[in-house]
C-alpha positions in Angstrom: 68.0 29.2 140.2 70.1 28.3 137.1 67.3 26.2 135.6 65.1 29.3 135.8 66.8 30.8 132.8 67.8 28.0 130.6 68.1 30.1 127.4 70.2 32.9 129.0 73.7 31.3 128.1 72.4 30.6 124.4 71.0 34.2 124.2 74.4 35.6 125.4 76.3 33.4 122.9 74.1 34.7 120.0 74.5 38.3 121.1 78.3 37.8 121.2 78.3 36.4 117.7 76.2 39.1 116.3 78.3 41.8 117.8 81.5 40.3 116.6 80.1 40.0 113.0 79.1 43.6 113.1 82.8 44.6 113.6 84.0 42.5 110.7 83.3 45.2 108.1 83.5 44.8 104.3 87.1 44.2 103.8 87.5 47.7 102.0 87.1 51.2 103.3 84.5 53.6 101.9 85.8 57.2 101.6 83.9 60.4 101.0 85.1 62.5 98.0 86.8 64.7 100.5 88.7 61.8 102.1 89.5 60.5 98.6 90.8 63.8 97.5 93.1 64.0 100.6 94.4 60.4 99.9 95.1 61.2 96.2 97.1 64.3 97.4 98.9 62.4 100.1 99.9 59.6 97.8 100.7 61.6 94.7 103.7 60.2 92.9 103.7 56.9 94.9 104.0 54.0 92.6 102.4 51.9 95.2 99.1 53.9 94.9 96.6 53.2 92.1 93.6 55.3 91.3 91.3 52.9 89.5 88.4 54.1 87.4 86.1 51.2 86.7 83.7 52.9 84.3 83.5 52.2 80.6 86.2 53.4 78.2 83.7 55.9 76.7 82.9 57.3 80.3 86.7 57.5 81.0 87.5 59.3 77.8 84.7 61.9 78.4 86.2 62.8 81.9 88.2 61.2 84.6 90.3 62.1 87.7 93.9 63.0 86.7 96.2 59.9 87.1 93.4 57.4 87.0 93.9 54.0 85.3 90.7 52.7 83.4 89.5 49.1 83.8 86.0 48.5 82.6 83.9 46.8 85.4 81.6 45.3 82.7 84.4 43.8 80.7 84.2 40.0 81.0 88.0 40.0 81.6 87.8 42.4 84.5 88.6 39.8 87.2 91.5 38.4 85.2 93.1 41.7 84.6 92.7 42.7 88.3 94.4 39.4 89.3 97.5 40.7 87.5 97.7 43.7 89.7 100.2 44.0 92.7 98.3 42.9 95.8 100.5 44.9 98.0 99.6 48.3 96.5 96.9 50.6 97.7 93.9 51.0 95.4 91.3 53.8 95.4 88.4 52.6 93.3 85.8 54.9 91.7 83.0 54.9 89.1 80.1 57.3 88.3 78.0 57.0 91.5 79.9 54.4 93.7 77.9 51.3 92.8 80.3 49.6 90.4 83.3 50.7 92.4 81.8 49.1 95.6 81.3 45.8 93.6 84.9 46.0 92.2 86.3 46.8 95.7 84.4 43.7 97.1 85.9 41.4 94.3 89.4 42.9 94.9 89.1 41.9 98.5 87.9 38.4 97.4 91.0 38.2 95.3 93.3 39.0 98.2 93.9 42.6 97.9 94.7 44.2 101.4 94.3 47.9 101.0 91.3 48.9 98.9 89.3 52.1 99.2 85.9 52.8 97.5 85.1 56.5 96.7 81.4 56.8 97.7 79.2 58.5 95.3 81.8 58.4 92.5 83.0 61.1 90.1 79.5 62.7 90.3 80.1 63.8 93.8 83.7 64.5 93.0 82.7 67.2 90.5 79.8 68.4 92.8 82.4 69.1 95.4 84.4 71.2 92.9 87.3 68.9 92.2 88.9 68.8 88.9 88.6 66.2 86.2 90.5 65.7 82.9 88.2 66.1 79.9 
């Protein structure tokens, strides 16, 4: 009987490996704008919380979320500047639509940051939800 299903143990091993890989996640947490807003409110005034806007300086000057720090994702020195950040802090990263911030969050995780959040759909969705920006 055991010889009747010789690939069964291998199949089970592959399925186990795939299911474990699916639980590993990205290393950062994606948040909706509502969840991001709640996190910002909850951590207001906390020096260990950083709201990081990774858009260009021009985009930031036009509008940004109050309390945000700007660091341009397109700047060649971006990775070096992030390396100087405190790894034990909590970072909520955003951009215009969520693409650059997801890339920045991934890079921050690569650099050893533990608590990184990406605001999905960026400041565009933030404004659409009716939340305030600084202009």
